N, C-alpha and C positions, 0 to 999 in steps of 0.2 A: 458435120453437114452432109456427110454420105451414109450416116447410120440410119438404120430403119427405126422410125419413131414408134412402130408398133411394139417394139422390145424395150421400151423406155422403163416400164415397171417390173421387168423380169428380175431385176436385182432384189426386189422385195420379196419374192416368192422362191427364188432359187436358193437352196442351202449353201452357204458359204463355208469353207474349211476354217476352223478355229484351232490355233495351237493349243494342244492339250495342257502343256505345262503353265499357260497363262490362266487356265481355269481351276488348277489344283488349289487345294486348301493350303498347302505348304507355301505355295508361292504368294498367296494373299497374306498369309500370317507374316511371311518375311517382309514383304512390303510395308505391311503395317508396322512392324518393329523398326524399319528404317526411319519412318515418319516419326515415331516417338523418340528415337535416338537424337533426332534433330534438336528436339526441345529439351532433353535432358540427357544426362550421362547413362551409360549402360548399367552401371552398378548403383545409380542413385535411387533411393527409396525412402519415403518418409519415416520408416521404422527400420532399424537394423536388425539382424537376424537374432542377435542375442535377446534384445527387448522382446521381439515378437515371439520367439519361443518360450521365454519366460512367462509372457501373458497367457499363451495358448496351453501351456502346462497347468497354469492356475485355473484356467476355465475348464479344461478338460484333463482332469488328473489321470484318467485311464489311458490318455495318449502316451505317458511315460512307458508304457509296455511296448509301444512301437519301437522304441530304441533298442530293446532287448529281445523280445519274443515275437514282435511283429503284432498285427491288428487281431490275430486269431483270439487273443485273450480278452478282447473287447466284448465278445459275445456273452460273456458271464458277468458284465459290469451291471450292477443295479441301476435302475433310472431314477434314483433319488431316494432319501430316507425321510421319514416322517418324525421330526423331533418332537420333544415333550411339548404339549400345548401350554403356553404362558401368555401374559399379556403383551409383552414386547414382541413375541413371535407372531401373535395374531394381529398386530398393527397393520400389516399388509392388506387385510381385508377392508380396514377403514380408509386406507389411502389409495386403494385399487391399484397396488404396485406389484410385488412378488415377495415371497418368503425370503428371509435373510440368508438362507443358505442355497437358494436357487442359482441356476445359472444365469438367469436374467439379471438378478441383483448384482452378481460378481460382474457381469458385463458392463453394467452402468458404472460401477466404480472403476473398472479398467479403462472405459472410454473418457471418464473424467481425468485420470491420471495422464492418459495419452494426450488429451486435449491441452493440459496445462504445462506437461514437462517433455513431451516427445512428438512434436511435430504439428500440434494444432489440428485443424480441421483435415488436412491431408492425412495425418497419422490416424485419425478416427476413420476416414474412408478406407485406408489401408487395412486396419484390423477389422473392419466390417467385412471387406471383401474375403479376407481369410476366414472369417466366421462363417459366411455364407458358403463358401467352398467346402469347409468341414462339415457343415449340415448336410450338403449334397453327397459328400463321400459317405457319410454315415447311413443316409437313405439308401444309396445304391448297394451298400455292403451289409445291411441289416445290423448295423451297431447302435444300440441304444444311446441317446444322449443323456450324459449324467447331470445331476442337479435338477431333475424334473421329477415331481411326484408321479407315481403310477396313477392311471385312471384317465377319464376324460378331461378336457380343459376346465380349469377352475374359473368360472365367470366373476369370481371376486378379484382376480388378478388383472393386470394390464393386458391390453390386446396382444403385444408382443409375446408376453409369457403364454397367452392361450394358444398362439401360433405355434410356438415351440412344443407345447404339450401335445397339440394336434399332430405334429410331426412324429413325436414319439409314439403316439397311438397307431399311426400309419405303419411305423417301422415294426411294432409289436404284431399287428395284424399280418403284415407281409411275412414277418419272421415265422409265426405260427402257420401260415399257409404253406410256405416252403418246406417246413419241417413235416407237415402233414403229407405233402407230395413225396418226399424222400421215404417216409414211413409206408405209404401205400404201395410204392414201388418195390420196397424190400419185402413186403409181405405176400406178393404174387407168386404163384408156382412157376417154375421154369417154362412151361409150355403155354403160358398165358399170353395172349396177344395183346392185352392191354385194353381192349374194348369190354366195357361192362364188368370190369374186374371187381368193382366195389359193389355190385349188385348181384341179386339172387333171382333165379327164375327156373322154369321147367327145362329150358334147353339154352344152348349158346345163342342160337338165333334170336331168341327172345330177349336175352340179356343185351345183345347188341341193339335191339330195337327199343328197349325200355329207356335207356338213359346213357349219359356219358361217365366216363371214368374220373376219378379225382385229378387226373393230369389235364383234363379239359378246361381246368380253371384258367382264366386269361385275364389280363389287364385291360381288356377292351371294354368300354362301357356299354356298347351296344349288344353284347353277348348274353344270353339269358342260359342260366345253369339249371334247366329243369328237363323233364323227361321229353323225348322228342315226339313220341305217339302215345301218351297216356290215354287219350280219348278211345283209341281202339280196344286198349284192354279194359277200360271202364265200361264200355258198351257191352262187352260180353258178360260182365258182372252184374248186368241189370240196373245200372245206375240211371240210365235213361228213363227207364220204366219207372223207377222209384221215384223220380221227380214228380211224376203224375199222380202219385198215390197219397198226397197230402203232406203237410208241412213236416211233420215229425219223420215220416218215412222217407221224405226226400232228403233229409239231413243226415241220413245214415249212409256210412261208408261200406263198401264191399268187405266182406270178412276174410276172403280167401287171398287177399293180397299179402305179400310178404312184408313184415314189419321192418322198418329201417329208421336209424337215427334215434334209438332209445338211450336215454341217459341212465335212468334207474327207476324201479317201481315206486309209485307214490307212496304205498304202504297203507293207506286208509281207504282210498277210493277204488272202486271197481267201475267198469263200463256198464251202463244201465241196460243195454239189450244183451250183448253176448255174456255178460257177467264175468269176463276175464279181468285181471288186474289192470288198473289204468297206469300206463307209463309216462312219466315225465320226458318229454322230447328234448333232443339237443336243438337249441334255437340260436338264431343269430344274434348278436348284441346290437342294441340300437346304435345308430350313427351318432358320434360325438359331434358336438357344435360348438363354434366359438361365437362370440357376441355378434360380430358383424355378419356371420351367417344366419343366426337367429333374426337379425333384424331384416335381412334381405328376404328370408322366408316369410316373415310376417308381412312385409310389403306386398309380396306376391299374393298371399292369401286375402289380404285387404282389398286388392284390385279386383277380386272376384265378385265383390259387391254382396248385397244382402238379398238378393233373389233366391227363390227356391232352387234354381239351377245352379246358381253360384254356391250356396250352401252345401248342395250335394256334392259338387265337384271339390269343395274345400275339405269335406269329410272323407272323400276318396283319397285325397293327396294325403291326409294326415293317418290313413289306416294302412299304410305300407307295412309297417311293423306288425300290426294285427294280423294281416293277410299271411305274412311269412311265418308267424307262429301258428296259425291255423293249418297251413300246409305241413309244417313240421309235426304238429299234433296228429293229423291224419295219417302221415307216414308211420308214425311211431305206434298208433292205435287203430288198426284196421277194423272197421265195423263201427267205429264211434259216431256219435251224433253230436249236435251242437250243444245239448245240454252237458254232455261229458266235458266238452271244452270249456263251458261257462263255470262249471263247478271247479275246474282247476284254475282258470285264468281270472275269473271274477266271481268269487264265492257268494258275494252279496247279492248277485243277480239270479241266484238260484235258491228259491224259497222252499223249504221243507216243512211239512205239517204232520202231526199224528193224526190219523184217521182210523176208524174202525171198519174193518172189511165185512163181507157177508157172513163170515163165520164168527164174528165177535171178536176177532184178534185185533190188536193195535198194531198198525203198520205205519211206515213212514213214507209218504208221497211228497214228491216235489215237482215244482214247475218253474218257468222262467219268470222273471220279474216283469213288472208292467211295462218298463222302457224296452225290454227285449220283445215285446209283443206288438209294439208299434209297427203299422204297415210301412213297408219299404225300409225296414231297420237295416243300418249299415252292417251290423253283426251278421244278420241273416243273409244279406247279399254277398259279403265277403266269404261266409262259409260255403255258399253254393258255388262261388267263383273258385274257391281254393281247391287245388289238387293235391294228392298225397305225395309230396315231394320233400325229402329230408333236407335239412339245412345246407349240407354240403353241396347239393346240386341246385340250389335256388340262386337266383340273381342276387348279387351282394347288395345288402342295404347300404353298406358304407364301402365306397369305391376308394380304397386307400391309395391306390396309384394316382387317381386324379386328384385327390385331396392333398397328397404330398407334394405333387407338382405345383399346385396352387399355391401352397405355403412357401415353396422354394422361390417361386416367381414373386410373391410378395415381398419375401426377405431381399431378393435381388434388386428390386426397384426402389427400395428405400434409400432416401438421400440422408446425408449427415443432419440436416435440419429435421426431417421426419423422425430420425432415430432419437434425436434429442427430445422431441415431443413425447415419443413413446416411453423413454426411460426417465423423464423428469419426475414422475411419481416415485420411482425407485431411489432416485438420488435424494429427493426430500425425505423419504423413509430413512435412508441411511444417515442424513444430517441429523435427524430427530433422535435416532437411536445413539448417535455419537454424543450429542449434547446431553442426553439422558445419562449416559455412561460417565461423562465428565462431571456432571452435576452430583452424581452419587458420591463422588470423591470429595467434593467440596461441601455438600449439605447446605445449599443456600435456599431458603424458603421461598424467596420472591421468584427464583428461577423455576421452582417446581410449578408454581401458578402459571407462569408464562408458557411452559412447556405444554401444560394442560390446554391452555387456550390455543396454542400452535396445532395440537393434535385435533382439537375440535374444529378450528377453522379449515385445516387441511382436508379433512374428512368431508366437509361439505363442498370445498372447491373442486377436489380431485375425484368427486363422484361422477362428475359429467365427463363426457368423451373429449371435448375440447375446451378446457377451462381458459378463461381470459388471461391475458399476459399481465394486466395490471394486478389481478388477484393473486397471481403467482409470485409477482415481485413483492407483494405485501407479505406473503409467507416467508419468502427468503430474507426480506429485511427484519422480520421477527426472529429468525434463527440467527442472523448476524447480531442482533442485540444481545441474545442470549449468550453467544460466544464471547462477545465483549464484556458482559458482566462476569462470566466465569474467568476470563484472563485478568480482569481488574481484581477479582478476589484473590487469585494466585499472586498477583504482583504486590498487593497489600500485605498479604501474609507473609511473604519473603521480605519485605521491607521492614515489617514490624517484628520479624522473627518469632512468630507464633509457635512454630514447631520446635524452635531451638530453646524457648524459655523453660527453664527447669522448675521454677516456682509455680505451683498448681494455681494459686490464686491470681498472680500476675498473668499466666497464661489464659485464664478465663477472662479477665479484664480485658486483655488484648484481642481475644476472639470476639467478644462483645462489641469492642470498639470498632473493629473491622467490619463486622455485620451491619452496624449502624451506618458506617460510611457508605456501604453499598445501598442501603434502603433510604437513607435520610439525606436532605440537602446540607443540613448543618448538624454537627455533633459536638456535644461538650466534652472537653479534655478534662477528665477528673483528675484533680491534683496538680493541675496546670503543668508547669515545667518540671515539677519535682515527681510527677507520677510516672508510672511505667510508659504510658503512651506519650506523654509530654517529653520525658527524656529522649525517647527515640525520635520524635519530631525535631527536637533541638539538634541532635546528632545529624539527622538528614540535611537540616539547613546549613550546619557547619561544613559538612562534606561538600554541598553543593557550592558554598562560598568559596572553598579551597580550590575546587576545580575550576571555578570561574576566575579566580585570582591568578592562577598560575598562567604566566605567559608562555607563548610558543617558544619552541627550543632556539630558533634562529634569533628571535628577538631578544631573549635571555643573554645569548652570547654577545650581542651588541651592546648591551648594557655595560656601563662601567661602574665601578664601586667595589668596596670591600665586601667580605661575607658578612660583616657586622651590619652594614647597611641593609643588605638584602633580608638579614634576619629581622631587623627592626621593621621593615616594610611589610614582611610576612605576618609579624605579630600585630600589625595595625588593622588587619582585616577583620571586619566585624562577623559576628557569628551568624547575623541575619542580614538580608539584603536591604537596601534603603526602601523605606515604606512608600507605596505608591499613592497612599492617601490615609487620612485619620477619620475613624468613625467613633461617634459619640452616640450612645443610646441612653436615655433616661427612662426609667420605669417607676411608677408609683401607683399606689391604690388610695383614692381619696373619694369622699362623697360628693357627688355633683347632681344637680346645681345648688342644692341647699345643704347646710350642715347636718340636716336630720335625714338626708337621703341615704340610699343604699351605697356603701363604698363599692366602687368600680375601678378596673384597672385603666390606667392612662399610659401613653407611650409617646415619646418624642425621638426622632432619629435625625442625626445631622452627619454629613460626610463633607470632608475638605480635601480636595485634591489641587494639583498645580492649575488645572484648567477651569474648575468650577467649585461651587459651593451649593449643597442642597440641604433643605430643612423639610422634614415631614413629621406630622403629628397624626396620632390616632387617639381620639378623646371619646369617652363614653359617659353617658348621663342616664340618670334614673327617670324613667317616664311615667312612673306609677301615678304620681299626683301633677304632673306638669305636662 
């Protein structure tokens, strides 16, 4: 009541002291752990350390070096081998899964085992968390991921495999850049200050003005790695004046610039105007892309519309790599012109013809193609915009830091259900390879046809990003039916003793009999009970009858009677169980409906069981004259 109401809102503006210990990360982590321990024990986890370490060593074989020599040996680990091309190995391109020796394929198998035998969905989530942590560790320490082929993402594979390949590309680029930095530092003289160490000029001040050193590379996406004041130098070389002197003269570069970023001489071509050898420049590699990035880029380009302005903007967006190559070419070949670049970059767009000069000599003259002479040509505009900047001082076409963080974030937000969606093509791929392997041991012709149908069906369904659940269930049901046929074949071979039969003819008869049982609903037993198959069937029934006739042990002990009575009772057991019904089939061939008609087959079938009686007939008649 006595407080001044004018100071009522001062608490909102005045800084209040907050205890530092309450804001520390350690305090927050400690409090979070306390909440977690309320719900489960401290040592409780879906996967125990032994299982987890075994799986991680299977996925990352180079991690075994960690136990002995540390992770330093990982730097020499190859990023995957290319096995010999064969039909089974290339199956991943049809299923859009991953190669059978890849990390993604192995991860799918491990997650299946974890889901069935070691913790279910929680175990899957635990292994995935460890997998993502391993990926981040390898990115931060420049360790290549094993089981991934070198090069850009393979668009024939599943999206998860492409993401892992993209991460490996980022690690390779970062590793190469870091090695380049260390090499440039070791090559400097002791008195070098670090500014302009990789550039040459007339004096130290000019070097500092022209550009940045190799150490100026940064992970920031907003930093441009090009000359700070190239315009001032180019003005002194007459470039501004040259632009006013016609198309060809405007495309020429100053000759007195120091060449930079040369890879090696072309060997055949020379510059048109200076006549010096043409050098192939060191260029930036194009940015690798995954299918989702390509789709995103295509949507952005499609939104620009079909207007002239939109088409021009679309062309500029797609010419970033061209502009980079032009700048590298200008830096490596001072005094060059657009025609020189086209002769190296796109030879078909430079047309050469043999002409006769004033003296009567045959000389070769060339000019740009028709599409290069179109007004407002993107190549001409890019050439006029390009500055002589070597690749190492250009803005990176591929920001490996940003792309790697995007991949790691993508992996971190995947739920077990999303992971199952990504890896289902790999699992179906593995299942098909397994049934093909098992079928090769049994050699069942019907199974080979079904496997071909499964591959054809799967390649059509898995080609799309999000296949329907019903179609996936159909594929899985087909694979299960093949597994059942193979298991049935092995069971029949074991029961009929096909492999143990020593007589070659009997063995062939038994093998033929088993194959017919797998393919046909009914099979004739050649030789009836006296044939090789019939005698085995008889023994199977006898053994089954004996097992069913043996009473339980406690019931047998309660029974009274002498051993002679038990022997007589055992001998009274029939070899076959009591019939459930009787079937009678009558077949004949007679002429119908007249005696002179064509003889045709007739059939009558009768069955008699305890519950009912059925009679069915199938009669045929000659209809030629009736």
